[in-house]
Kinemage of the C-alpha trace (Angstrom):
@kinemage 1
@onewidth
@group {chain A} dominant
@subgroup {mainchain}
@vectorlist {calphas} color= white
{ca met a 1} P 211.737 218.718 -188.828
{ca ser a 2} L 210.215 217.301 -185.616
{ca glu a 3} L 211.912 217.828 -182.302
{ca ile a 4} L 213.002 214.748 -180.337
{ca his a 5} L 211.862 214.725 -176.737
{ca thr a 6} L 214.406 213.394 -174.271
{ca phe a 7} L 213.950 212.442 -170.634
{ca val a 8} L 216.329 213.241 -167.830
{ca arg a 9} L 217.720 209.969 -166.512
{ca pro a 10} L 216.597 209.677 -162.901
{ca glu a 11} L 218.841 208.737 -160.024
{ca thr a 12} L 218.767 205.272 -158.479
{ca pro a 13} L 217.546 205.452 -154.858
{ca ser a 14} L 220.646 205.788 -152.680
{ca asp a 15} L 219.456 203.424 -149.932
{ca leu a 16} L 219.780 200.326 -152.143
{ca ala a 17} L 222.643 197.880 -151.665
{ca lys a 18} L 225.280 198.337 -154.330
{ca val a 19} L 226.483 195.694 -156.784
{ca gly a 20} L 228.899 193.420 -154.923
{ca glu a 21} L 227.216 194.006 -151.539
{ca his a 22} L 224.750 191.861 -149.640
{ca tyr a 23} L 221.180 192.668 -150.666
{ca ala a 24} L 220.054 192.652 -147.027
{ca pro a 25} L 222.667 192.740 -144.258
{ca gly a 26} L 222.336 189.701 -142.039
{ca phe a 27} L 220.843 187.528 -144.804
{ca asn a 28} L 223.048 185.490 -147.074
{ca lys a 29} L 220.499 183.227 -148.740
{ca phe a 30} L 217.087 183.743 -150.354
{ca asp a 31} L 214.497 181.516 -151.953
{ca pro a 32} L 214.613 181.874 -155.754
{ca gly a 33} L 211.840 184.128 -157.040
{ca ala a 34} L 211.011 187.799 -157.381
{ca arg a 35} L 209.742 190.670 -155.225
{ca tyr a 36} L 207.990 193.876 -156.269
{ca val a 37} L 207.448 196.960 -154.108
{ca tyr a 38} L 207.091 200.679 -154.565
{ca ala a 39} L 209.451 202.438 -152.167
{ca asn a 40} L 211.433 205.658 -151.972
{ca gly a 41} L 209.865 207.061 -155.146
{ca ala a 42} L 210.634 204.075 -157.375
{ca his a 43} L 209.100 200.786 -158.408
{ca gln a 44} L 211.514 198.045 -157.394
{ca leu a 45} L 211.691 194.608 -158.960
{ca thr a 46} L 214.170 192.313 -157.262
{ca leu a 47} L 215.052 189.040 -158.962
{ca phe a 48} L 216.469 186.303 -156.737
{ca trp a 49} L 218.126 183.852 -159.134
{ca ser a 50} L 220.332 180.892 -158.290
{ca ala a 51} L 223.868 181.472 -159.586
{ca pro a 52} L 223.097 184.024 -162.332
{ca ser a 53} L 225.460 183.552 -165.263
{ca pro a 54} L 227.735 186.292 -166.616
{ca ala a 55} L 225.480 186.423 -169.715
{ca glu a 56} L 222.393 186.976 -167.520
{ca ile a 57} L 224.144 189.719 -165.562
{ca thr a 58} L 225.292 191.450 -168.755
{ca gly a 59} L 221.862 190.984 -170.326
{ca leu a 60} L 220.161 192.588 -167.342
{ca arg a 61} L 222.316 195.642 -167.935
{ca asp a 62} L 222.033 195.814 -171.733
{ca gln a 63} L 218.963 194.061 -173.146
{ca pro a 64} L 215.525 195.630 -173.792
{ca val a 65} L 213.037 195.339 -170.932
{ca ala a 66} L 209.257 195.209 -171.234
{ca ala a 67} L 206.711 195.442 -168.429
{ca gly a 68} L 203.010 194.763 -168.128
{ca leu a 69} L 200.161 194.696 -165.656
{ca phe a 70} L 197.315 192.211 -165.256
{ca ile a 71} L 194.654 192.705 -162.594
{ca asn a 72} L 192.246 190.155 -161.116
{ca gly a 73} L 190.298 191.681 -158.220
{ca pro a 74} L 192.563 192.129 -155.206
{ca ala a 75} L 195.525 190.548 -157.005
{ca ala a 76} L 197.643 192.481 -159.471
{ca phe a 77} L 200.431 190.862 -161.470
{ca leu a 78} L 203.561 192.669 -162.566
{ca leu a 79} L 204.708 191.144 -165.851
{ca tyr a 80} L 208.294 191.561 -167.013
{ca lys a 81} L 210.612 190.354 -169.734
{ca ile a 82} L 214.300 190.956 -170.353
{ca ala a 83} L 215.182 190.090 -173.952
{ca asp a 84} L 217.555 187.111 -174.269
{ca val a 85} L 217.712 186.855 -170.453
{ca cys a 86} L 214.274 185.854 -169.199
{ca glu a 87} L 211.024 185.182 -170.979
{ca trp a 88} L 207.808 186.762 -169.749
{ca ser a 89} L 207.511 186.245 -166.019
{ca asp a 90} L 205.033 187.476 -163.451
{ca leu a 91} L 204.579 188.060 -159.784
{ca ala a 92} L 201.413 188.741 -157.845
{ca phe a 93} L 201.205 191.699 -155.487
{ca asn a 94} L 198.905 193.702 -153.259
{ca ile a 95} L 200.179 196.674 -151.277
{ca gln a 96} L 198.210 195.436 -148.253
{ca leu a 97} L 200.666 192.515 -147.945
{ca leu a 98} L 203.383 194.971 -146.890
{ca pro a 99} L 203.676 196.174 -143.309
{ca glu a 100} L 201.680 199.393 -142.914
{ca ala a 101} L 204.814 201.500 -142.415
{ca glu a 102} L 206.155 200.329 -145.804
{ca arg a 103} L 203.038 201.086 -147.867
{ca glu a 104} L 203.670 203.927 -150.254
{ca ile a 105} L 201.514 205.247 -153.090
{ca pro a 106} L 203.343 206.295 -156.252
{ca asp a 107} L 203.261 210.068 -156.642
{ca glu a 108} L 203.949 210.454 -160.371
{ca ala a 109} L 201.645 212.984 -162.001
{ca pro a 110} L 199.858 212.162 -165.274
{ca gly a 111} L 202.420 212.372 -168.067
{ca asp a 112} L 205.336 211.377 -165.831
{ca arg a 113} L 207.414 208.269 -166.388
{ca ala a 114} L 208.084 206.227 -163.254
{ca arg a 115} L 211.418 204.676 -162.368
{ca leu a 116} L 211.749 200.895 -162.251
{ca val a 117} L 214.848 199.624 -160.495
{ca ile a 118} L 215.632 196.006 -161.396
{ca thr a 119} L 218.047 194.314 -159.020
{ca leu a 120} L 219.544 190.864 -159.599
{ca val a 121} L 220.506 188.986 -156.450
{ca asp a 122} L 222.256 185.626 -156.281
{ca ala a 123} L 219.801 183.648 -154.139
{ca ala a 124} L 222.591 181.297 -152.988
{ca asp a 125} L 224.752 183.947 -151.310
{ca gly a 126} L 222.579 187.085 -151.118
{ca met a 127} L 224.985 189.236 -153.143
{ca val a 128} L 223.730 191.891 -155.551
{ca lys a 129} L 225.028 190.847 -158.977
{ca gly a 130} L 223.475 193.544 -161.140
{ca arg a 131} L 221.163 196.528 -161.157
{ca arg a 132} L 219.444 198.528 -163.829
{ca leu a 133} L 217.252 201.601 -163.812
{ca val a 134} L 214.655 201.988 -166.553
{ca ser a 135} L 211.743 204.362 -167.117
{ca leu a 136} L 208.232 202.985 -167.394
{ca asp a 137} L 205.896 204.231 -170.089
{ca lys a 138} L 203.404 206.940 -169.052
{ca val a 139} L 200.449 204.550 -169.357
{ca met a 140} L 202.151 201.860 -167.258
{ca thr a 141} L 203.135 204.501 -164.705
{ca gln a 142} L 199.527 205.585 -164.214
{ca ala a 143} L 198.191 202.008 -164.302
{ca leu a 144} L 200.491 200.999 -161.429
{ca arg a 145} L 199.625 204.147 -159.503
{ca his a 146} L 195.918 203.464 -159.980
{ca val a 147} L 196.021 199.793 -158.937
{ca ile a 148} L 198.183 200.479 -155.868
{ca thr a 149} L 195.858 203.329 -154.802
{ca glu a 150} L 192.813 201.089 -155.240
{ca gln a 151} L 194.464 198.273 -153.285
{ca leu a 152} L 195.300 200.619 -150.437
{ca gln a 153} L 191.761 202.010 -150.278
{ca ala a 154} L 190.026 198.632 -150.495
{ca gly a 155} L 189.538 196.333 -147.574
{ca phe a 156} L 191.934 193.408 -147.697
{ca val a 157} L 190.854 189.827 -147.110
{ca arg a 158} L 193.802 187.457 -147.499
{ca pro a 159} L 191.735 184.420 -148.583
{ca leu a 160} L 190.109 186.467 -151.402
{ca tyr a 161} L 193.545 187.587 -152.579
{ca asp a 162} L 194.823 184.000 -152.496
{ca ile a 163} L 191.770 182.805 -154.469
{ca ala a 164} L 192.318 185.535 -157.097
{ca val a 165} L 195.958 184.447 -157.481
{ca gln a 166} L 194.981 180.778 -157.773
{ca glu a 167} L 192.231 181.580 -160.300
{ca thr a 168} L 194.656 183.570 -162.415
{ca tyr a 169} L 197.257 180.812 -162.487
{ca ala a 170} L 194.543 178.250 -163.290
{ca arg a 171} L 193.318 180.431 -166.170
{ca phe a 172} L 196.708 181.092 -167.772
{ca pro a 173} L 199.167 178.283 -168.505
{ca asp a 174} L 202.123 180.675 -168.338
{ca ser a 175} L 203.130 184.336 -168.131
{ca glu a 176} L 203.132 184.697 -171.919
{ca ala a 177} L 199.407 183.851 -171.954
{ca met a 178} L 198.778 186.370 -169.158
{ca val a 179} L 200.532 189.055 -171.228
{ca gln a 180} L 197.947 188.524 -173.984
{ca ala a 181} L 195.160 189.502 -171.530
{ca ala a 182} L 197.083 192.232 -169.690
{ca glu a 183} L 195.658 195.719 -169.225
{ca val a 184} L 198.999 197.286 -170.181
{ca val a 185} L 202.161 195.981 -171.843
{ca glu a 186} L 204.891 198.477 -172.735
{ca ala a 187} L 208.574 198.622 -173.534
{ca thr a 188} L 210.673 200.533 -171.027
{ca leu a 189} L 213.293 203.175 -171.741
{ca gly a 190} L 216.835 202.901 -170.514
């Protein structure tokens, strides 16, 4: 009989606003969209949705999550899907877009599974409506670590980044098409 390997469920970073609190004190409205950063030892995906429904909030908590990574030069794209809540979506990122003091390289060793904290914020009032912590697959963990390290070490030219983003969106009609060309696409745990 084979032994089942289990993972210790990691803690959510304690500096994050809690469900029912304002995402960022002093801000009560955000443009709809998404933000990705690596901070405080965790990958953080924040979804700013207008008036998320009770079904979307529950789905964020309960439905399977998948993540992927597509890279085009200086632009990397985090791909994500929450079953029955949101279809494949993407957001472009480069660590050099963050202020220098906020740039952090993931420190997971090969074989580790990184934490991904998904936070749902109501863009209309800035309140945190839901949060979920999942574990990324080992391959996705190392792929994100690698791309962020490369971005930090490379020189950054904003127009080249912008061109790479525009080229990617011109090449793929939607996020689902980008997933088909992604370097990594994995289901998460948790």
